[in-house]
VEXGUNU-875657 format. One record per residue (C-alpha): residue in three letters; x, y, z. Coordinates in steps of 0.1 Angstrom, whole numbers, padded with zeros to 4 digits, always signed. Layout:
// VEXGUNU-875657
ALAXYZ
...
//
This chain:
// VEXGUNU-875657
MET+0765+0649+1125
PRO+0805+0650+1125
ALA+0820+0682+1121
ILE+0836+0689+1084
THR+0869+0691+1090
ILE+0902+0707+1071
LYS+0922+0681+1052
ASP+0950+0698+1033
VAL+0958+0733+1027
ARG+0973+0739+0994
VAL+0995+0774+0979
ILE+0985+0781+0944
LEU+1015+0806+0927
THR+1006+0821+0894
GLN+1017+0854+0876
PRO+0992+0859+0849
THR+1002+0898+0850
GLY+1029+0913+0865
GLN+1022+0910+0897
ARG+1029+0869+0919
LEU+0997+0862+0933
VAL+0994+0835+0959
VAL+0959+0817+0964
VAL+0951+0796+0993
LYS+0929+0763+0986
ILE+0915+0744+1017
ILE+0905+0714+1011
THR+0875+0697+1037
SER+0864+0663+1048
GLU+0834+0668+1028
PRO+0843+0656+0995
GLY+0839+0686+0967
LEU+0837+0710+0996
TYR+0867+0736+0990
GLY+0875+0773+1001
LEU+0896+0798+0986
GLY+0914+0828+1000
CYS+0938+0856+0989
SER+0973+0856+1005
THR+0992+0880+0982
PHE+1024+0900+0991
THR+1037+0899+0957
GLN+1070+0915+0967
ARG+1077+0884+0994
PHE+1056+0853+0982
HIS+1079+0825+0991
ALA+1083+0840+1026
VAL+1043+0840+1025
HIS+1043+0803+1013
ALA+1067+0787+1036
ALA+1044+0803+1062
ILE+1015+0784+1053
GLU+1033+0752+1043
HIS+1056+0747+1066
HIS+1035+0762+1101
LEU+0997+0773+1095
LYS+0990+0740+1068
PRO+1003+0713+1103
PHE+0981+0737+1128
LEU+0952+0736+1111
ILE+0949+0698+1100
GLY+0922+0682+1113
ARG+0905+0717+1128
ASP+0866+0723+1126
VAL+0859+0748+1090
GLN+0831+0764+1111
ARG+0852+0775+1137
ILE+0866+0803+1116
GLU+0872+0831+1146
ASP+0887+0807+1169
ILE+0910+0793+1144
TRP+0919+0833+1131
GLN+0923+0839+1167
GLN+0948+0809+1176
ALA+0966+0811+1141
MET+0979+0848+1155
VAL+0991+0839+1185
ASN+1004+0801+1175
GLY+1037+0814+1164
TYR+1037+0839+1200
TRP+1052+0869+1179
ARG+1020+0886+1160
ASN+1016+0909+1135
GLY+1037+0916+1103
PRO+1026+0914+1065
VAL+1042+0879+1056
LEU+1025+0863+1087
ASN+0991+0881+1081
ASN+0989+0875+1045
ALA+0996+0836+1054
ILE+0965+0840+1076
SER+0945+0858+1055
GLY+0947+0829+1026
ILE+0933+0809+1051
ASP+0907+0833+1064
MET+0891+0837+1034
ALA+0890+0804+1021
LEU+0872+0796+1057
TRP+0848+0823+1050
ASP+0839+0810+1013
ILE+0832+0774+1029
LYS+0805+0787+1052
GLY+0790+0805+1022
LYS+0791+0776+1004
LEU+0772+0754+1034
ALA+0751+0779+1041
ASN+0745+0785+0999
MET+0743+0817+1002
PRO+0772+0848+0994
VAL+0799+0859+1019
TYR+0776+0895+1022
GLN+0745+0879+1034
LEU+0764+0857+1060
LEU+0780+0893+1072
GLY+0743+0911+1075
GLY+0731+0912+1039
LYS+0734+0940+1011
CYS+0733+0975+1019
ARG+0737+0982+0983
GLU+0737+0963+0950
ALA+0768+0975+0935
ALA+0801+0991+0952
SER+0812+1027+0933
VAL+0847+1020+0923
TYR+0877+1042+0911
VAL+0902+1039+0888
HIS+0941+1052+0878
ALA+0945+1082+0852
ASP+0981+1085+0847
GLY+1002+1104+0825
ARG+1037+1118+0812
ASP+1024+1152+0811
ALA+0990+1167+0825
ALA+0972+1172+0788
GLU+0981+1132+0785
VAL+0964+1129+0823
VAL+0934+1146+0811
GLU+0933+1127+0776
ASN+0934+1094+0803
ALA+0906+1103+0827
GLN+0880+1115+0797
ARG+0883+1079+0783
PHE+0875+1064+0820
ILE+0847+1088+0817
GLU+0833+1079+0785
GLN+0832+1041+0803
GLY+0815+1056+0827
TYR+0837+1061+0856
ARG+0828+1089+0879
PHE+0858+1088+0906
ILE+0895+1087+0891
ARG+0926+1088+0909
VAL+0949+1112+0895
GLN+0988+1104+0888
MET+1016+1122+0870
GLY+1050+1104+0866
GLY+1040+1078+0886
TYR+1043+1076+0922
GLY+1063+1108+0936
GLY+1066+1123+0905
LYS+1102+1105+0901
HIS+1110+1107+0869
ALA+1128+1137+0881
ARG+1157+1158+0866
ASP+1187+1136+0874
LEU+1209+1165+0904
ARG+1225+1129+0914
PRO+1262+1136+0928
GLU+1291+1115+0914
GLY+1294+1080+0926
ALA+1252+1080+0935
LEU+1238+1047+0936
GLU+1214+1038+0911
GLY+1174+1036+0919
ALA+1143+1052+0915
TYR+1150+1088+0921
TYR+1126+1116+0929
ASP+1123+1148+0940
PRO+1098+1160+0966
ARG+1098+1195+0960
ALA+1091+1194+0925
TYR+1065+1167+0929
VAL+1048+1189+0948
ARG+1047+1217+0919
ASN+1040+1192+0895
MET+1013+1179+0910
LEU+0993+1210+0918
ASN+0999+1219+0882
MET+0984+1189+0870
ILE+0959+1183+0894
GLU+0948+1223+0886
ALA+0946+1209+0847
VAL+0923+1185+0851
ARG+0902+1198+0872
VAL+0896+1225+0849
ALA+0894+1205+0821
LEU+0869+1178+0838
GLY+0848+1203+0855
ASP+0835+1196+0897
GLU+0811+1166+0886
ILE+0840+1142+0887
GLU+0854+1129+0919
LEU+0893+1134+0918
LEU+0912+1115+0941
HIS+0950+1113+0945
ASP+0979+1094+0963
ILE+1013+1109+0977
HIS+1019+1079+0985
GLU+1040+1087+1017
ARG+1063+1104+0992
LEU+1067+1135+1010
GLN+1083+1151+1049
PRO+1055+1157+1073
ILE+1052+1196+1067
ASP+1057+1189+1031
ALA+1026+1169+1031
ILE+1006+1195+1052
GLY+1012+1220+1026
PHE+1006+1201+0998
ALA+0973+1189+1017
LYS+0966+1229+1023
ALA+0971+1236+0987
LEU+0946+1208+0977
GLU+0916+1225+0991
GLN+0905+1243+0964
PHE+0904+1212+0938
LYS+0877+1195+0964
LEU+0892+1157+0961
PHE+0873+1130+0966
PHE+0902+1124+0992
LEU+0939+1130+0994
GLU+0955+1092+1000
ASP+0986+1080+1018
ALA+1000+1119+1029
LEU+1023+1107+1057
ALA+1039+1071+1066
PRO+1024+1044+1091
GLU+1056+1057+1112
ASP+1041+1095+1115
ILE+1006+1088+1122
ASP+1013+1113+1150
TRP+1011+1140+1123
PHE+0979+1137+1112
GLU+0965+1157+1140
ARG+0982+1183+1132
LEU+0973+1173+1096
ARG+0935+1175+1102
ALA+0938+1210+1122
GLN+0956+1227+1089
CYS+0930+1215+1061
THR+0898+1202+1050
THR+0906+1180+1022
PRO+0895+1146+1032
LEU+0923+1122+1039
ALA+0920+1083+1033
MET+0948+1063+1053
GLY+0961+1028+1057
GLU+0979+1008+1027
LEU+1004+0995+1046
PHE+0988+0994+1081
VAL+0993+0953+1096
ASN+0984+0963+1130
SER+0951+0974+1147
LEU+0962+1000+1165
GLU+0978+1021+1134
TRP+0945+1023+1127
ARG+0922+1022+1158
THR+0941+1057+1171
LEU+0929+1073+1143
ILE+0894+1061+1141
GLU+0892+1070+1175
ARG+0906+1106+1171
ARG+0882+1112+1138
LEU+0919+1122+1121
ILE+0906+1105+1085
ASP+0883+1102+1070
PHE+0889+1066+1047
ILE+0900+1033+1060
ARG+0918+1015+1033
MET+0941+0988+1044
HIS+0951+0961+1021
ILE+0925+0930+1036
SER+0952+0903+1034
ALA+0981+0921+1053
ILE+0960+0929+1079
GLY+0947+0893+1082
GLY+0916+0888+1060
VAL+0877+0893+1063
THR+0879+0888+1101
PRO+0895+0916+1111
ALA+0884+0938+1087
ARG+0849+0932+1094
ASN+0856+0944+1127
ALA+0877+0976+1117
ALA+0846+0990+1095
ILE+0820+0984+1121
MET+0849+1010+1144
ALA+0853+1030+1116
GLN+0816+1029+1109
ILE+0806+1044+1150
TYR+0827+1071+1142
GLY+0815+1080+1108
ILE+0847+1067+1089
ARG+0845+1052+1054
THR+0859+1025+1038
ALA+0882+1028+1006
TRP+0897+0992+1007
HIS+0930+0987+0986
GLY+0924+0973+0955
PRO+0953+0973+0930
ALA+0967+0946+0912
ASP+0984+0931+0936
VAL+0950+0917+0951
SER+0943+0886+0941
PRO+0908+0879+0924
VAL+0900+0858+0955
GLY+0908+0889+0975
HIS+0889+0915+0952
ALA+0860+0897+0956
ALA+0867+0898+0996
ASN+0863+0937+0991
LEU+0832+0935+0972
HIS+0815+0920+0999
LEU+0825+0935+1024
ASP+0815+0968+1001
LEU+0780+0955+0996
TRP+0776+0951+1033
SER+0791+0980+1050
PRO+0769+1006+1058
ASN+0798+1029+1060
PHE+0810+1023+1024
GLY+0830+1050+1009
ILE+0846+1039+0977
GLN+0863+1006+0960
GLU+0899+1009+0943
TRP+0897+0986+0909
CYS+0927+0976+0887
ARG+0908+0965+0854
PHE+0919+0931+0853
PRO+0925+0914+0814
GLU+0908+0890+0801
LEU+0930+0864+0809
VAL+0930+0868+0848
TYR+0889+0867+0842
GLU+0896+0830+0820
MET+0915+0817+0850
PHE+0897+0828+0883
PRO+0861+0824+0870
GLY+0839+0844+0886
CYS+0860+0879+0892
PRO+0841+0902+0900
GLU+0833+0925+0867
VAL+0827+0963+0869
ARG+0802+0981+0845
SER+0795+1018+0840
GLY+0815+1025+0872
TYR+0802+1002+0893
MET+0817+0963+0909
TYR+0787+0936+0903
PRO+0786+0906+0926
ASN+0777+0870+0909
ASP+0755+0859+0942
LYS+0772+0827+0938
PRO+0777+0811+0974
GLY+0809+0823+0991
PHE+0827+0849+0971
GLY+0817+0833+0938
VAL+0851+0832+0923
ASP+0871+0799+0914
ILE+0905+0792+0900
ASP+0915+0772+0867
GLU+0946+0757+0886
ALA+0959+0742+0850
LEU+0958+0776+0832
ALA+0975+0791+0867
ALA+1002+0772+0863
LYS+1013+0780+0827
TYR+1021+0815+0844
PRO+1045+0804+0872
CYS+1058+0832+0892
THR+1093+0846+0883
ASP+1119+0858+0912
GLU+1129+0894+0905
VAL+1146+0923+0928
GLU+1120+0948+0932
GLN+1134+0982+0919
TRP+1105+1006+0919
THR+1109+1000+0956
GLN+1145+1008+0957
THR+1135+1049+0956
ARG+1160+1080+0962
LEU+1160+1119+0966
PRO+1179+1140+0947
ASP+1210+1136+0962
GLY+1209+1096+0964
THR+1195+1096+0999
PRO+1180+1065+1006
ALA+1138+1072+1006
ARG+1104+1055+1012
PRO+1091+1038+0981
//
């Protein structure tokens, strides 16, 4: 029987909500057989589109769709220089689409190809924000009424960026925040939430790498009393050497990896047991193939998964997260962004959440399709990101 090959690679750009989504569609030589993958890098979607259209597509045409590992390895080094979010996201769309195709050929969900279920559904956490502690509590209670048991609590956005205006004369515009005020305000907020909700609800919080390492350590120590499920991105990828000191100073569980693009970044933390959860953005590391390997490595060291799952992951990407969650023996928790009804209409088969659990639909592959005509009605818009133009009170540029 002749091999089924890649006949065409299409990139679908759409923006049904505020986030620009990049979906890859691989069309095969077998009539009617195609696969979908997520390449979403919402802030640089044009660059990912160009990488696929002009570099990966010519490389892929005519290749055997069954050879996922071979294609991933060759695609990663075909341009000689490798890694980085643009290339990794481009490769991810191809990788996921090939896993989707393999599942359809086998007439199995992808989680079966990975080794089968370890659980029937994946526990998820959602985000409760607010202008003050009372509003955070109110929003969290609404989620609890809907059956959610894991809630990430923030106040005033990442870094509590609505800080007092202390900038000097002539300072540039930007998203200003005060790290010292953030620490004080978040400790008070988390205490208020814990008192209001009790100990049965699991709380999470995201520093979003907004603090200097020494301040992050002090903050993590102060949070011990509130028994968080985990503290997310306490340090920037450039500061991972500080995790050894952070781990030595406190017992607050740590999750890390949202900005990782290279296996050396998570390998060191896993091998030294310096974190408790890995939470990479799966498309930013290159797709299901490297995520599977990272999960297996983490399992050996007793570290759990908590894949990144914001609104700038397409429904195809969320389905990939879910299939890994169902299979991974070391699954921890899954972030969930709560898509509006339009997204479910645009992406039939998008994972559903009921009473705090995300369920698959058990269709072959990832089980998600796309209504291309509807997607075309919501084209991506160009804009300069404002929230990433972060500054300290004196106007100094800071990490977003």
